[in-house]
Phi, psi and omega in degrees: 000133183288150180262004181233164176210152183244114178295138180230162176299134181092350179288145175264127182234170181246122179239109181053050178066013177244133181281130180221156182248138177282115184253344180178178178227143175232088186070242177261009178261148182249132179263127182235145177231135182294142179286327186265353180211183179267011182294131179234140180218162179238132180237143174290161182294330179292313178295325179297316181295323184285322193253334187277138176232163174295146178293321178232077184290158175291157180297141177293134178250173184289148177286345178271116180276168179296328179296326181294339185269355185277149173282166179303321179293317179294324179294322177295319178295321180294318179298322177296317179295320179297319179296322180292316180291324176294328177294324177294317184290315186208088182274055186290333184270002183236099181292341181269005182292147177301153184286316185273148180296321182298325178293322179291325177296316179296324179294319179292320180297321179293322180291326181275341182078030179233175180280162177293332178296319178296320180295319179296321179296318178293323179295323178295316178297322181294320179291328183277316189235006180073208183294330180297331179290344181271351180283138182298143178294336178296334180278318184274348182291131178291143180284130177259147179269122182272353180291143177302122183295334177295319178295321180296317180295320178295321178297319177297321180295316181293317179296321178295327179288344182278357187301319184246016178256169178297140182300129182244172181272162177297323182297314180293323179294320179295321178298318179295319180295313181296323179296314179294324179297319178293320182292323184271328186252352179090164182289339182283345179292137185269126177284145172298161179296158183300314177300321179295318180299315181290325176295316180294323178296319177295321178294318182291322183274000182296130179082000181252358181053041183300326182248022177253206181289141181296321180298318177295321181294318178295320179299319179292320181294328181276349180291152180300140179273348179261184179297136181289129175283163180221129180286145181274083180256120187240349185221155179297140178086351180297326176209128176243128184258130180245142175196163178233156185209133176280120185283141181275061180207148177263138175238165185239141170264116188302154181294139174231183180288346181264341184203163174276181177300134179245136181249132181208172174251161185230165176247148179244119173259129185226150175238129182236135174284125186292329185291311187243003176065019177279148177271122185249358178194139181215135174222128176248122184209162179300321179213131180287138176221184184297330179291321177296319178297316176299324179294320179296316178295324178300319178296324179290336182264359182221159179278120182258136178292154179288144178292164181295143177088005180276124177293155184298325183287347181265354181240156179278127173263158185271067177219150178081191187297307183281003183245029183269008178282139184287121179218165176302139183295141175086355181267158177246157186269120179279307178244143180294148179262131181237342182059072189300135173265331179209150178234145178244122183231172172273188186262017177294153182303319180299332186272332182250024179292156181298325181298311183293314183294318182295318179293320178296320177296321180295326180269004179077027180257120178284142181244120177244143178252142180290157177293142180297136178059036176235084182296342181288346179294329181239041186296328185293318181283330174297322178293327177296318179299322178293318178296319178298319181295317182280331184269339183224303189300319183292346180262358184264155175293141182095003179292127185250353181082164182278352182224139180302332180288346180265356186285140177281173180275137175056043178294326182290350179264003178284173179281085189283158176272157170274168180298318180296318179296319179295316180299315180294323180291321177297317179296318178297318180296319179298315185288323187264333186246298189298314183292346184243007175267133180288144180240134184295331181268008184247102180228151179268150185300326181278345181224068185292342183272356185245122175287142183234159174270161177303323179294316179294320180295322179296312182294321178294322180293319178296317180295329183274317187255357180090182184290151177288171180289132182254154175288136178297319176248110184304337181276003181293346179299336182291344181293339179282347182272148176292155183242155176218142181258127181216160175275157177253107181264179180293337179264359179118214183244130178254124179216126178054045178062027175232147180253133177237141183208159178183163181299336182294344181271353187302323184279356186234012180288130179060032179247160177282146181268147176258002181284144182282141170051058177257003177100309179226154183297335183259018180266139173240153180267140178229140177260146181219155178252116184294342179273354177205090183272011176290344183215154172231168186241138182233128178259120181299122182298336184268317183258349184062015176281141182265128181242151178258127178249128184263147174295131185293339180257018184264013183296325182273358181262103180266008179224154178304139181236115187277160177292326178297320178292323177297315179295324179293318178297318179294321180295318178296319178294325180292332178295333180275348185297315180303318178296319180294318179297320180296318179295318179296321180293318178297319178295320180293318178297319179296320179294318179294321178295318177296321179295322177295319177298319179296322180292320178296317179298319181294322180294323178292323181292318183286337180283336179254104185296336182292338183272352179288144178294143179282140179262121181266000000 
């Protein structure tokens, strides 16, 4: 069957689902008249070619031709046959070829070892459909499924119901499918053979994790069933994705005078730029809360110094095109700065808290929430957590695995890291490894054939689209931190049974505050970071300059000390208080009892004068 057609006068064609007849031509324009009315129109030949279709078109066939399905050996045989049939049709290159077609057919039949009838049949197919007509029908025939379609539909229904149920075995699932098949189709319905049933069950459950982890199965079930959409993100900071993840590793809280070593797990909150996949903020804490989320956004909105031990080639220096942001001289960039215009978070309370949303609105940052139960909305940061787990966490002491069945024996007795050590190691890994590893899905618009690393993508994006959006007031990052109102005494500021002091308070000790609604006239506001309570921040009411006030007892703390760790230490110490109080009470009762005995003895001695010592 031919794949082309030639429109002629009088032919009926279809124009936008309306039947029309070709009545004439005017130069390159085509005159058409509606079949159902007297409406007549003129179309240019370009519009005619684009919009007009045959009234009764041939059936659509597959884009895969028979030639595409052949093996190299079969293709060589087909090419030889085509040359022979072409020689029969037009032997222009062979002056010795027989004159009559029948003679050439007989010559080809003798060379192939077949009858002349077979050659004529092949020649007819070749003239009608070309080389594809010579391919055997056994090759081009579509495979049909011989399994009873009623059994297949019931199997799909049962597999779909398993998405949110406890993982079951293939044997039990097969029993359920066969039972429903008998109930709906009757006992006379024939079941497929057992091997066929299990093959069809494997085909139906493929990609659904039917016999895997329930969490994975639910995630697949909640994913979109249609083609995944993709946001048009072209520049750094246009969208920053936030998410948190409980790390599969144990960390230790070092021993103090109040408690022994404590082992716990931590959560990692991370912010990733969607355009170039760079990590722009990281917080490691026992439990993520709204303050941690604000801290992550604060890191994305401010230039963060590189962690200790980062080589110069692994960090961004402030030179050249992507380094034109104003920063203190001589410092290196730990995490890239993107100046977020919008952030995408999940619907957890820490992410949609009033504190985070209000500060983002004040800074002009749009806040979007992911669709419920749609893990594909934040797939890029979820993939980062997986890369972090396989590339770093699984190699550290204390790794427990993602499943309790994978955990080793006595993992808590290994030489575990502290939270600060783990946080610093994660930052080093991000700066030295993750940002410089090429990713197959990360390509620049001008170089789609070349895979790029997040660092290369960041620099290329900055060079192409210019510098990211900067804060008008560099100190606005402090707005993401929680605030507390306290008085400024001669000894400094007391907060949570800790004293903070610094030269910046000298002008405001025992003075009235000018800040609005602080509770008392002598109260000033201070900002603090729950992940490092060794210091708090004070903004001078007159100059708006931000000063750092250090905890007076923080001299021995050379690493950040979080508020969660402080509360944990206090809780452990409070557990020992009843025992301490009981011991103190027993000691006091014993002392009072001894004192009472002494008083009785003294009264007996003084009542009997003979027992008094003689005075010489």
